[in-house]
N, C-alpha and C positions, 0 to 999 in steps of 0.2 A: 351616503351609505352608512349604516350603523356598524360600528365595530365593537365586538365584545365576545364573550364566550358562552352566551346563552345559545341553546341549540337552534333557535330560529334566527340568530344574528349571524352575520357573515364574519368568518374569521379572516384576519389579514393574512395574505400569503407570506410565507417565510422568505426572507431575502435570499436569493441564490448565492449572494456573496457574503453571507453571514460567516465570519471567521471560524466559528466553531463547526459549522457544517462543512466548510471547505477543508478543515483539518481532518474531519472524520472521513470525507471522501478520499483525501490523499492517503490516509492510513490504510483504507480499504484497497485502494489501487496498488499500493506498495505491497500489501499482503498477498494479493492475487498474483502480482508479477513474480514475487519470490516463489510462491507455490508452483506456478506454471513452469518456471525454469527448473526448479528442484525436481519436479516430477518428470520433466522432459529428459533430465539427466539420469533418471531412475535412482536418485539419491534419497535416502531416508532422512528424517529430521536429524537423527543422531550423526549421520555422515556429514551433513552440511554444517551442523554445529561444530564438529571436529575440524572441518576444513577452515571455518571462519574464526575458530578460537572463541566460540560462544557456547552458551548452554542450550540444551534442547528447549528449555522454557523460553529463552530469548527468541529462538526461531519460531516457536509456536505462537508467541505473542505477536510477532510481526505478521505471520500468516493469518491470524485471526483479526487483524486490523486494529490492534491495540496500540502499536508502536508507530509513531510518526517518522516519516523518512527524513534523514539528515544526510548531508553530503558525506561526512566520514563513514556513516553506516552504509550508504549506497556503494561507496568505493570498496569497503571491506567485503561486502557481499558479492559485488561484481567480480572481484578477484577470486573469491571462493567458488564462484559459479563459472569461471572462465568466460566471462561475458562483459559486454559494455552496457551501460545504462542508457536508455533512450527515454526522452520526455517529449511530450507534445503539449500544446496549450490546453488548458483545462485541468480539472481536478478529479475526473471520474475514472472508473475502472477502464483500463485501456490507454490511459494517458501516460503511463509509466510501464516500461518492460525491460527485461534483461535480454539482450541479443547476443548470440554466440559470436565469439571473435571470428573474423574472416579467416579462412584457411590459407 
C-alpha cells in the first residue's frame, strides 16, 4: 500500500492512542461534563465561577474543551457542583461526568 498525501494515495489512519488526540478528547469530555452539571443545577457561568473561586473565562475555557482535566481542578469543581467525579475507561465524551452526591 502506498502511503502519502497525494489525493489518489491512501492516507495512514491516525493512531487512536495518539497522545495529542487523547488529550483533546479528554478536554472535550471534561468540558461537556462541566456544562451538563452546571446547567442541571441551573447555574450561570458567573455563579459557578464564584462558587469555585475561578473566573468566568476559566469556566468558559473548560466548557469549550480548551482546558485539560487535572485532579486538583476536578476536585475543586466537584466541590463547587456538590458532586462526585466519575470516570470510565476511555477518553471520549461520556467517559467523565459529575454525579450529584447521594441524599
